[in-house]
C-alpha positions as CSV (number, residue, x, y, z in Angstrom):
1,M,38.3,1.0,-14.8
2,T,38.9,2.1,-11.2
3,W,35.2,2.0,-10.1
4,M,34.8,-1.6,-11.3
5,M,37.8,-2.9,-9.2
6,L,36.2,-1.0,-6.2
7,A,33.0,-2.6,-6.6
8,L,34.9,-6.2,-6.6
9,V,36.7,-4.9,-3.5
10,S,32.8,-4.1,-2.0
11,A,31.9,-7.8,-2.7
12,A,34.6,-9.3,-1.1
13,L,33.4,-6.6,2.0
14,L,30.4,-8.3,1.5
15,G,31.1,-11.8,1.6
16,V,32.6,-11.2,5.0
17,Y,30.0,-9.2,6.4
18,D,27.2,-11.9,5.2
19,L,28.7,-14.3,7.3
20,A,28.7,-11.9,10.6
21,K,25.0,-11.5,9.9
22,K,24.3,-14.9,10.0
23,L,26.7,-15.4,13.0
24,A,25.2,-13.2,14.6
25,A,21.9,-13.5,13.6
26,R,22.0,-17.6,14.6
27,E,19.6,-18.6,17.6
28,N,19.2,-14.7,18.3
29,A,16.9,-11.9,18.5
30,V,16.9,-10.1,15.1
31,P,15.3,-7.2,16.1
32,M,18.2,-6.6,18.8
33,V,21.2,-7.6,16.4
34,L,19.7,-4.6,13.8
35,F,19.6,-2.6,17.2
36,A,22.9,-3.1,18.4
37,S,24.5,-3.2,14.8
38,A,22.8,0.1,14.4
39,C,24.7,1.6,17.3
40,V,27.9,0.2,16.7
41,G,28.0,2.4,13.5
42,V,26.7,5.4,14.9
43,G,29.4,4.6,17.7
44,I,31.7,5.1,14.4
45,W,30.3,8.1,12.3
46,G,29.3,10.0,15.5
47,P,32.7,10.6,16.8
48,L,33.5,11.5,12.7
49,L,30.9,14.1,12.7
50,L,31.8,15.7,15.9
51,S,35.2,16.0,15.3
52,Q,34.8,17.9,11.7
53,R,32.5,20.1,13.5
54,L,34.9,21.1,16.0
55,L,37.8,21.2,13.6
56,G,35.9,22.1,10.4
57,E,38.3,22.6,7.8
58,A,41.6,21.4,9.9
59,F,40.1,17.6,10.1
60,P,42.5,15.5,8.6
61,I,40.8,12.7,6.8
62,E,39.6,14.5,3.7
63,F,37.6,11.6,2.2
64,L,35.7,11.2,5.3
65,M,34.2,14.9,5.0
66,V,30.6,15.1,5.2
67,Q,28.8,18.8,3.4
68,P,26.9,20.6,4.9
69,L,22.8,19.8,4.3
70,S,19.9,21.2,4.3
71,W,16.4,19.7,5.6
72,T,15.4,18.4,2.6
73,D,18.7,16.8,2.3
74,H,18.3,15.0,5.3
75,A,14.8,13.7,4.5
76,M,16.1,12.3,1.5
77,L,18.7,10.2,3.2
78,F,16.4,9.5,6.2
79,A,14.3,7.9,3.4
80,K,16.9,5.7,2.2
81,S,17.2,4.7,5.6
82,V,14.2,3.9,5.9
83,L,14.0,1.7,2.6
84,V,17.3,-0.2,4.0
85,G,16.2,-0.8,7.1
86,A,13.1,-2.4,6.1
87,S,15.6,-4.5,3.5
88,W,18.1,-5.5,6.1
89,T,15.1,-6.0,8.8
90,L,13.7,-8.8,6.1
91,A,16.6,-10.1,5.3
92,L,18.1,-10.6,8.5
93,F,15.1,-12.6,9.7
94,A,15.5,-14.7,6.1
95,L,19.3,-15.4,6.8
96,K,18.3,-16.9,10.4
97,H,16.2,-19.3,9.3
98,L,17.9,-20.3,5.7
99,P,21.4,-21.9,5.2
100,L,23.9,-19.0,3.9
101,S,24.2,-21.3,1.0
102,I,20.8,-20.4,-0.4
103,A,20.3,-17.0,1.0
104,A,23.6,-15.5,-0.1
105,P,22.6,-16.2,-3.9
106,I,18.9,-14.8,-3.3
107,R,20.5,-11.7,-2.6
108,S,22.8,-12.3,-5.6
109,T,20.0,-11.9,-7.8
110,S,19.6,-8.1,-6.7
111,P,21.5,-7.1,-10.5
112,V,18.8,-8.5,-12.2
113,W,16.1,-6.6,-10.2
114,T,18.1,-3.5,-10.5
115,I,19.2,-3.8,-14.3
116,A,14.8,-4.4,-14.4
117,I,14.1,-1.2,-12.6
118,A,16.3,0.6,-14.6
119,I,14.9,-0.4,-17.9
120,A,11.5,0.9,-16.7
121,A,12.4,3.7,-14.7
122,L,15.7,4.8,-16.1
123,G,15.2,4.0,-19.6
124,E,18.5,1.9,-19.6
125,R,18.7,-0.9,-22.6
126,P,20.3,-4.0,-21.7
127,S,22.3,-5.6,-25.0
128,S,21.0,-9.2,-26.1
129,V,24.0,-10.3,-24.6
130,Q,23.4,-8.6,-21.1
131,W,19.6,-10.2,-21.9
132,M,21.4,-13.5,-22.3
133,G,23.3,-12.9,-18.9
134,I,20.0,-12.4,-17.0
135,A,18.3,-15.7,-18.3
136,I,21.2,-17.4,-17.0
137,V,20.9,-16.1,-13.6
138,I,17.3,-16.5,-13.5
139,V,17.8,-20.4,-14.4
140,S,20.9,-20.6,-11.8
141,F,18.1,-19.6,-9.3
142,W,15.7,-22.0,-10.6
143,I,18.3,-24.8,-10.2
144,F,18.8,-23.2,-6.5
145,S,15.2,-23.6,-5.9
146,T,15.1,-27.4,-6.6
147,I,18.4,-27.6,-4.2
148,G,16.3,-26.1,-1.3
149,R,13.6,-28.5,-2.0
150,S,16.1,-31.3,-0.9
151,E,17.2,-29.3,1.8
152,G,12.8,-28.4,3.0
153,I,13.1,-25.2,1.4
154,R,10.2,-24.6,-0.8
155,F,10.6,-21.5,-2.8
156,T,7.3,-21.2,-3.4
157,T,6.0,-21.4,-0.1
158,D,8.4,-20.6,2.0
159,R,7.9,-17.2,4.7
160,W,11.9,-16.5,4.5
161,V,12.7,-17.1,1.1
162,G,9.7,-14.8,0.7
163,C,11.3,-12.4,3.1
164,M,14.8,-12.7,1.1
165,L,13.4,-12.3,-1.8
166,V,11.6,-8.9,-0.8
167,A,14.6,-7.9,0.6
168,T,16.6,-8.4,-2.7
169,L,13.6,-6.1,-4.4
170,L,13.9,-3.6,-2.0
171,G,17.9,-3.4,-2.2
172,A,17.5,-3.2,-5.8
173,F,15.4,-0.2,-5.6
174,S,18.1,1.3,-3.1
175,S,20.9,0.9,-5.9
176,I,18.7,3.0,-8.0
177,Y,18.1,5.6,-5.2
178,D,21.8,5.5,-4.6
179,K,22.9,6.7,-8.2
180,F,20.3,9.4,-7.9
181,L,22.2,11.0,-4.7
182,L,25.6,10.3,-5.8
183,Q,25.5,11.1,-9.3
184,K,22.8,13.5,-9.9
185,G,22.1,14.9,-6.1
186,G,25.8,15.4,-5.9
187,Y,26.2,13.9,-2.6
188,S,29.5,13.0,-1.3
189,P,29.9,9.2,-0.3
190,A,30.9,9.8,3.3
191,T,28.1,12.2,3.2
192,V,25.5,9.7,2.0
193,Q,26.7,6.9,5.1
194,A,27.3,9.0,7.6
195,W,23.7,10.1,7.8
196,F,22.3,7.0,6.3
197,T,24.0,5.3,9.2
198,L,23.1,8.0,12.0
199,Y,19.7,7.7,10.7
200,M,19.6,3.8,10.9
201,L,19.5,4.4,14.9
202,P,15.8,5.4,14.8
203,V,14.7,3.5,12.2
204,M,15.7,-0.1,13.9
205,T,14.8,1.6,17.4
206,P,10.8,0.5,17.2
207,L,11.4,-3.0,16.3
208,A,13.6,-3.3,18.8
209,I,11.4,-1.7,21.4
210,H,8.4,-4.1,20.2
211,W,11.0,-7.3,21.1
212,A,11.8,-5.8,24.7
213,R,7.9,-5.1,24.8
214,Q,7.0,-8.9,23.6
215,R,10.2,-10.1,25.9
216,R,8.4,-8.6,29.0
217,L,4.9,-10.4,27.9
218,I,6.9,-13.5,27.8
219,A,8.5,-13.0,31.5
220,E,5.0,-12.1,33.0
221,S,3.3,-14.8,31.8
222,G,6.0,-17.3,33.0
223,T,6.4,-19.0,29.2
224,D,8.9,-19.1,26.9
225,E,6.3,-19.3,24.3
226,R,5.6,-16.3,22.0
227,P,2.4,-14.5,22.4
228,A,0.0,-15.1,19.6
229,A,0.9,-12.0,18.0
230,S,3.9,-12.6,17.7
231,K,4.5,-12.8,13.4
232,F,7.8,-13.2,14.0
233,E,9.1,-16.4,16.0
234,S,12.7,-13.9,16.7
235,A,10.2,-11.8,19.4
236,A,10.7,-14.9,21.5
237,S,14.7,-15.0,20.9
238,K,16.9,-14.2,23.8
239,F,19.3,-12.3,22.7
240,E,23.0,-12.5,23.0
241,F,25.9,-9.8,22.4
242,R,28.3,-11.8,20.3
243,A,31.7,-10.8,18.7
244,A,30.1,-11.3,15.0
245,V,27.7,-8.6,16.3
246,W,30.5,-5.9,16.8
247,C,32.0,-7.1,13.3
248,I,28.4,-6.3,11.3
249,S,28.9,-2.4,11.0
250,P,32.4,-1.9,10.2
251,L,32.5,-4.6,7.7
252,L,29.2,-3.0,5.5
253,L,30.9,0.4,6.4
254,A,33.8,-0.7,4.8
255,A,32.1,-2.3,2.3
256,D,29.6,0.7,1.3
257,L,32.3,3.1,1.5
258,V,34.2,1.8,-1.0
259,Y,30.6,0.9,-3.2
260,F,29.6,4.6,-3.0
261,T,32.8,5.5,-3.9
262,A,32.5,3.2,-7.1
263,L,29.3,4.6,-8.2
264,A,29.9,7.9,-7.4
265,N,31.8,8.0,-10.4
266,P,30.2,9.5,-13.6
267,E,31.4,6.4,-15.7
268,A,29.6,4.0,-13.2
269,M,26.8,2.1,-14.2
270,V,24.9,1.0,-11.0
271,S,24.0,-2.3,-13.5
272,V,26.9,-3.2,-14.0
273,V,28.4,-1.8,-10.2
274,S,25.3,-3.8,-8.5
275,T,26.4,-7.1,-10.6
276,L,29.9,-7.2,-9.7
277,R,29.0,-6.1,-6.0
278,R,27.0,-9.3,-5.4
279,C,29.7,-11.5,-6.4
280,S,30.1,-11.5,-3.1
281,V,28.2,-15.2,-3.6
282,V,31.4,-16.5,-3.8
283,V,33.1,-15.7,-0.9
284,A,29.5,-16.5,1.0
285,L,29.6,-20.2,-0.1
286,V,33.1,-20.6,0.4
287,L,32.7,-19.2,4.1
288,G,29.5,-21.4,4.5
289,A,31.9,-24.3,3.6
290,S,34.6,-23.9,5.9
291,R,32.7,-22.1,8.9
292,L,29.2,-23.2,9.0
293,G,29.7,-26.8,7.7
294,E,26.7,-26.8,4.9
295,V,25.5,-29.0,2.4
296,N,25.0,-29.6,-1.1
297,L,27.7,-26.9,-2.2
298,R,29.0,-28.7,-5.1
299,R,25.5,-28.1,-6.7
300,K,25.2,-25.1,-5.5
301,G,28.3,-24.3,-6.5
302,F,27.4,-25.1,-10.0
303,C,24.4,-22.3,-9.5
304,V,26.8,-19.9,-7.9
305,A,29.1,-20.4,-11.2
306,G,25.9,-20.0,-13.4
307,I,25.3,-16.3,-11.3
308,L,28.7,-15.4,-11.9
309,F,28.9,-16.5,-15.8
310,G,25.3,-14.6,-15.9
311,A,27.3,-11.4,-14.3
312,A,29.9,-11.9,-16.4
313,L,27.9,-11.2,-19.8
314,I,25.8,-8.5,-18.2
315,L,29.3,-6.8,-17.2
316,T,30.4,-7.5,-20.9
317,G,27.6,-6.9,-23.3
318,K,27.2,-3.8,-23.4
């Protein structure tokens, strides 16, 4: 089906996006990476919206046309930005401290939580084969925890694993909300993405301001140690605008536009789209091996195979 193929294209883009985030956040100030990437996103969609305002129906790119919205509509799209902003912030802090080959598979369990939420909130009922797939994904995730322990990462106590898990859960809620906006709300994919992207800037600005204030306190104290009130060490990190920062928003915008287009199809099931999209873990694993020199890739590859097999059962078990 076309919407399934679109979900797989989104997965490939998302895998490269994960690498760009990792390269951008490594030994860098996470709040400013998020703020800068939000600025880049506004720099892409801002001119497009302005062009549409000036040209009206003469705007030449039909699939990028944005619908007129009421204040209620804007509030609903702003709520999505807040939800995703919280997920991104936690995920990027975690990604900075975890190997990509650990962080990406944790994130790839998002379809499990999406299905769980769909069962509770939407009344969906997975088949016995899909339940088997969910169990395989969970077992694969548990095996990942044992691999992470050999790299000094304890899944039950590591703060960054906890951040990634919460970020993944918020992402699952976001997937359910996306289905509501695109199928029930009737918003076009371009409309959701345009305003969601613009609203990410005010959502990310407070964290960037907090980072700037912490940096000023550090400068005034004449030390590189972070203030005691800072819970995340990134408050003391310096910011470097790397090439990878430029790539984050374009890759995500491309991945999300394809994803929104897939999910807008009335036949599309959020559990299936979300599962296929998280196959991006395969791309992340390959890139983690080739670009970041990460270890234990054979054992992690076994776990990824389990996740993909579980995803296949979820996909085909309807």
